[in-house]
N, C-alpha and C positions, 0 to 999 in steps of 0.2 A: 316543495323541495323533496327530492328523493331522500328518505330517511335512512337508507341503508349506508352503513359506514364502508361497505364493500362495493359501492356503486362503481361501475367500470367505465373507462374512457374507450369508446369503440375504436377499432382500427381505422374505420372510415373517418371518424372525428380527428384522429391523429394525423392522417394523411391530408385532410382538409386544412388543418392548422399549418402544416408544412407548406402547402401551396400558398397560403396567405402570409407566409413569412414568420409564423409563430411555431418554429420547430422546437425540438427538445432542448437544443442549445447547450448540451453538456460538453460537446466536443469543442475544443478551443478554436477551431477554425471555422465554426459556423458563423453565418451572418444573418441578417434579417431578410435576405432574399433567397431564392431557390439556389441550391448549391450546384456547382459544376461537377460532373462525374469524370474525374481525371485519374483516380487512383487505381493502380493494378496490383498484382500480387507482390511485385518487387517493392513498390512504394509502401504497401501495408506492412511487409516484413521489416523494412527499415524503420518505419514509424514505431513498430513494436519494440525493436531494439533500442530506439531512441528513448522510449518511455521506461524500459526495463534497466538499461545500463545507465544508471544515474547515481543517486546518493547511496543506493544499496551497495553497489560494488566499490564505491569510493569511501564508504563510511561504515555501515552496519555490519559488513562482512567481518570487521575486526572484532566486534562484540560477540558475534556468533562463533567465531573461531576460538575466542577466549573461553566460551562456555563448553564447546564440544570438542575442541582439539582438532586434529587432522580429519577426524571422522565427520566433521561438519559437511564434507563433500557429499556424504550419503544423504544428508538432509536436503541438499539442493536438488538431488534427484527425486526424493519423495515429494518435495514441494512442487517440482515441475510436473510430476504426474497428476497431482491434485489440481494444479492450474489447467492442465490439459483437459481433464473432465469438465471443468467449468468453462473452458474456451469452447468446447463443442456445444455446451448448453447455450452460451451466448450466441453462437453461430446459428443455432436452431431458431432462437427468437429473432435474430436479424433477418433470416430468410422468410419469416412469416410477417414481421413488421418492419419492412424495409425503409425505415426512417433513421435519423441520427440516433442510433440505438444506445440506450443506457438502461441500467437496471430500473431506474425510476419510470421510464416510459413503458418498459416491458411489464412491470408490476401493475401499472395503471390499467393495462389492457387485459391482464390475466388474473391477478389477485383482487384488484379493486383499490379504492382510494386509500383506505387506512394503511394497507401494506405498502402502497406506493409512497405515502407520506413517510412511513418508517424508513424505507430505503432511501428516499430523498434526504431525510434528516440524517441518516447514517452516512450518506455520501458527503454531506456538508462537513461532518466531523472528519471523515477519511481524508478529504482533500485538504482541509485546514491543518490537521495534525501532521499529515504527510509533508505539507509545505514547511511547517515548523522544523521538522526533521531535516529537510533539505537545506533550510537556512542555517541550521546549526552545523551541518556538515560543511557547507560552503565557508562558514566562518573559520573553521579549523584549517582548511586548506589555504584560505586567504592570509591567515596569520603566518603560515609556513612560507607563503609566497613573499610576504613582506620581509621575513627574516633573510631572504636571499639578497635583499638590499640593505641589510644591517639595520632594519627598522624593527625594534622589539617592543611589542605591546605588553603591558603587565598582564599576567595570566588571569587576574581577577576581572579583567575587562573583556575577556572572550571565553569565559567559562561560566556555567550556571552555579548558583548558590549551593544547591544540594550536593553537587559532586565534590567541591572543594571542602565543604563542611564535613562530609562523610570521610574524606581522605584525612582531614585533621584528626577526627575521632579515631580512625583506624590506626594511624601512626602512633598516637598517644597510647592506645591499647597494646599494640604490638611491642612498643618500646618498654612499657611497664611489665609485660609478660616475657621479656627477653626473647621475642620472636622476630628479630631483626631481618631474618631471611625472607619474611613475608612482605617486607616493605619494598615494592618495586620502584623503578625510577619515576614512573607516572604518578604513583601514589605520593612519593616524596615531593615531587614538583607541585602537585595540587595542594598538599598540606602547607608547603612554603607560601603558596599564593594566598591561602587563608590568613597566614600570619602577616603577610605584606599588605593585605587589603585594608583600606582606611575604614575607620569605625571604632566601635568599642563593644566588648563582650561578644555576643552572638549577632549583633547588628553590624553587618559589614556591607560595604558598597561593592557588590558583586553582580555583574550583568554582562550579557553577551552582546556588546555593542555592534560588532560587525554583522551579526545576524539581523539585528534591527535595521542596519543600514541597507543591506541588500534587499530586504523585503520592501522598504520604502521606495527604493529605486525601481524595482520590478513593478510595484503597484502603480507608480507614476507612468511607466511605459505602457502598462495595460490600460490605464485610464485614458491616455491620449490616443489609443487605438492601434498599438503595435500588434501585428499579426505575424505568426510564424508561417513561412512559405514552405512548400514542398522541397524546393531546392535547398533552402537553408537547413531544413531538418535533416535531409539526406547527408549534407556536408558535415553536420554535427555528428551524425552517426559514424561516418568514416573516421572522424577524429577520435571518437570514443573507442571504437574498435582498435584503432592503431595504438592507442595508449595501453589498452588491456593486453593486446598481443605483445607489445614491447615489454610490459611487465612480466608476462609469462616467459618470453624467450630469454630476456636478460636475467631475470630472476632464477631461471632454471640452473644457470651456471653457479649460483651462490646457494643452492639448496644443500642442506646437510641432512642426509637421510635419517640420522639419529633423532632429529626433531619430530619424525613421524612415529616414533615409538614412545609410549604406547599410542596406537591409532585412536583408541577410544579411552582417553585418560579418565573421564568421568562417567564412563558407561554410556549406554544408549539414552539414559535419562539426561545425561549432560548434553548430549547432542540435541535432544528435543528442547532443552532450555534456550537454544538458539533459534527457535521457531520464529519469534517476532522479527529478529534481525534478518533471517533468511527470507521469510515471506515478504518482508518490506522490500526486498530487492526485486520482487516480482509484481508488485501491485500495479505497475503501469501497463501490463499487457492488455488489460481489458479496455484500455483507451482505444484500441483498434476497433472495438465493437461500436464505438460512437461515430464511425465514419461511413456508415452505410449509405447515406445520401450522396457521398462523394466518390463512391466506388463505381467502376464501369460495370462490373458484374458481382454485386455484393453477395448474392447467394452462393456463388462458387469461390470467390477470392478471399472473403473474410476468414473462413475457417483455415484456409491454407496459410494466410498471412499470420494468423495467431499461432498455429502449430510450428511453422518455420521459425518464427522469432523466438518461441519458447525453447525449441531444440538448440538453436544457435547460442542463446543466452545461457542455457543450462551448461553446455559444453564449456563456455568461457568461465562461468562461475566455478565449476568443479576444478578446472585447471588452475585458476587463480587462487582458490582456497588451498590447494595442495602446495602451490609455490609459496604463498604467504607463511603457511605453517611449517614449510621446509626451510625457509630462510632464517626464521627466528622461532623461538619457543612460543607455543600458543599462549603461554602465561603472560607474554608481553604485549599481546595484541588488543588489549582493552583500551584502544585509542580511537580518536575521531577521524584520523587520517592514516589508516593502516598501510595503504600503498606507498605513500611518501615515507612513512615511518620505517618500514622494513629496509628500504634502500639507504636511508640515513643511518640505520643501525649497522649496516655492513660497510659503511664508509663511502657509498656512492651518493654524495650530497648533491652533485649537479643533477643527477637523474631525479632525485627527490624533489628538487625545485621545479624541474620540467613537469613532473607529475602534478605538483601543486598548481602550477599555472594552468595546465590542461583541465584539472579538476575544477578550478574556479570557473572556467568557461562552461564545462559540461554540466555541472550542478546548477549553475545559474540558468542555463537553458531549460533544464527540467523544471526549475522553479517557475520560469516564465510560462511554460506550457500549462502547468496545472494551476497557476495563479490566474491564467486566462479562463480556465475551465470552471473554477468554483463560482465566480459571480454569475455564470450562465446557468448554474443549477438554481441559485437563488431566483434568478430571473424566470426560469422555466416554471418553478413552483409558484411564483407570484402570478404569472399569467394564467395559471390554473385556479387562482383564487385562494391557494393554500397559505400564501404569505401576503402581507400588505402590498398594495400596488406600487409603493415607492421603490420596491426592490426590482421592478421591471422598468423603471424610468430609464429612458435612453437619452444620452447627452446629445443636444441638438447639433453640436459641431463635430464631436469625435465619433458619434454613432456607437457608443459603448454603453453598457449598463453601469452608469456612473455611480449611483448610490451603492449598488451591490459591490462594486469594485473597491470603493472606499471602506465599506464595512469589512470586506475580506482582508484588506490591508491591515486594519486594526486587529482583527481576529487572529491573524498570523504573527504580526510584528510584536505585539505585547508579550504573548507567551514565549516567543523565541528568545526573549531577554533572559528568562528565568528557568525554563523547563529543562529537564534532563533528557538526553537522547534516548536512553533505554525506555523511559516512561512514554515518550512520544512514539517510538516505533511499536511498542505494545498496543497502544490505542489505535494506531493506524492499521495494524495488522488485524486486530479483532474486528474493526469496522469493515475492512475489505472482505474478510472471510465471511462475515455475516451477510454481506451483499451477495457473495458467491453462493452461500447456502440457499438464499431465497430465489436466486436465478435457477439453480438446479431444481429446487422444489417447484418452481413455476413451470418448468418443462414437464414435470410429472403430471401437472394439472391440464396441460394442453391436450386436446383431442388428437388422436393419431391421424396423420395424413399420408397419402401415397407419395412415393418419391416422384419428383418431376425433373425432366432433363434440364441441365444447366442451373439447377437450384439445389443448394445444400440440404441434405436430409439426414437427420441424426439417425444412424442405424439402430433399429430396434433389436435388442437382445433380451430375451425373456429371462427375468431374474428369479422366476418362481423356484428354481432349484439351486441356482448359483448363489443367490444371496444367503439362504440358510446354511449352505455348505461353508461359505466364507465366514459366516457368523460363528459356526461351531468350531472351525479350525482356529480362528483368532481367540475364541474363549478358552480353548484347551491350552494354546500356547501361552496365554496371558493369565491363566487361572490364579497363579500366586499373586500377581499384581492386582487382580480383581479382589482377592481376599484382603489384600493389604489396604484397600480403600476403607475398610471397616475397622481398621485398627490405627493406633498411634494418636498423636495429639492434633488439634485443629482440624477435625474431620470436616467441619463446615467449609474449609478451603478446598476440599475435593468435590464440592458441589458441581462444578462444570463436568467432571467425569461421570457423576451420577446422571446428569442430564444426557450426556453422550450415550450411556448405557441404555437409558430409557428410550431415546430417539432411535438408536440402532435396533433395539428389540422391536419397537413399534413398526419401523420401516421394514424389517425382515418379515414380520407377520403380514403386512400389507403387500409385500412383494409376492408372497405365496398366494394370497387371496386374489389380488387384482392383477397379477402378472405384470408388474411394473417394468419399465425399461431400465436396463442395468446401468448404463452410463450415467444418467442423472442420479441414480441411487448411490453409486460409488462416489460421484462428485459431492453430493450432499454430505455423506458420511465422512469422507476424507477431510473436507473443509471443516466440518464441525469438530472432528478429532483434533485438528490443528488449533481450533479455537479453545478446546479443552486444555491443551498444553500450555496456553498462555496463563499468566499469573492471575491469582484470585483478585488482586487489587485492580487489574485491568478490567476484569469482569464487572467489578463494583462501579468503576468509573463509567464503563460503557452503559450499564443499566441505568445509572443516574442520568446520563445523556438522553437515553431513550425515554425515560420518565418525563424529563423536561419537554421532550418533543411531543409526547402524548398529551401533556397538559396544554401545550400550544394548539395542538390539533383540535381538541374538544372544546376549547374556549374561543378559538378564532377560525381555524381552517374549515371545520365541519360546517359552520354557518355561512361561510363566504365562498365555498366551492363553486366554481363556474358551472360544472355539469350538474351540481345540485340545484342551482338557481334555474338553469335551463329546464331541468325536469319539472321544477315547480311551476314554471310558466306554461308548460304543455299540459299540466294536470288540470 
């Protein structure tokens, strides 16, 4: 057996596996046979919009607006640029490894097995936690939809334990300190739910039952072999865009410009607190990169589809964030259904219900797409020997990865009962950003190739002088913030920023010495910076997940790796 933990899976081996029906399998539409090349630029762009316009715009945009105020629109632009760098790096990999491209496959070919495992393990968390967030978002809109029929569920049956317990504590504290102005309607309702929940003391029956219900339904559909088609996906995109445009157009007439002042109520730091919510809105764009085998001209069309979808979604996000913060005060937007909430707030209850109905459909479709994808990551890693063979078991009748699908259902359904949306989006965002960092870093390790006609080629821009210039400019502008890292309490919680400083310094030096390509350098640094802006608790949870993954790799995966065993036979 090859003893190197960085043993690589050759491109030839990957292509051979695809021909034999053992492709990467991360893309929800893959099958165990060779895929048809039917997708063009238009299809890819619509798929990107389908993946991006989901729970983010229907849910987490509210939390981000609450943190950053109207200035959160700036954060959408910053995040889009960051994703743009990553999209170009994904496209470079897709042009060199034209299979169902995912970060897992790319890493196996460029970094080697250990890093591929880390990315695969990271993707499992990203998809699972992301689906939990979508389920929580779906639950909020579903409850609003039921209220249109005068069906009122008790709040403790569709809210997580932590949220209403914290609301109860806050109301008690604000009341005791005579700070009644700080008690918002949402806070008051959540506190009342705590009081109404059955139980005794701090042991209360609080669970998000609708979130559990939708995950079970979607898991059943995935188990029996439901597949999204190109036609259905495109139709869903048109529905989503129509909803968003309607919100923007109708909401514009109810905007109160005074709500935009101050534009940055909590400063730039407040804007950056919304990173997890804003970035969560974009996590679906890389799903396009997994369709390489289904593209007519992947080397040309994949990067176009990524960039077009990013631009369209960014424009929509910026406009809708301005409308939301203009219709009501940003202080009231810490809700799970911001689009429906703002219209109900201004008295347009009928439109609020229409949005809720549409959101129920739209978010359920996103959940279906990614719930289809996650079992295929388990399956792909299992076929490479990195997970037990049972995870690649195919149902004889439904032709789906049955065991992986059931495991996925439990992994998503149980936490959806109890987790808080903010915690969930933080974990999803840090996992996705980590994958982007490794993809950008992987491009830096690839040998340079000459541009070929009809094939995407990442433009080489020498960073030898640009990178240090940017480094010096940023350091000068942020010098006071830099010094602030070494003062104050809980310095250990600033550890992610120290890592960022170390990484940016090291990468700048390497850029000078090795003349690295500028785009992946900027992509790597911008993604890692957004990671550093996430909470310290999110980093701790993420590191715990990675440590668990490393324990599994060294106790099982390393010894059972397929390419490791093949190398051992040849020796």
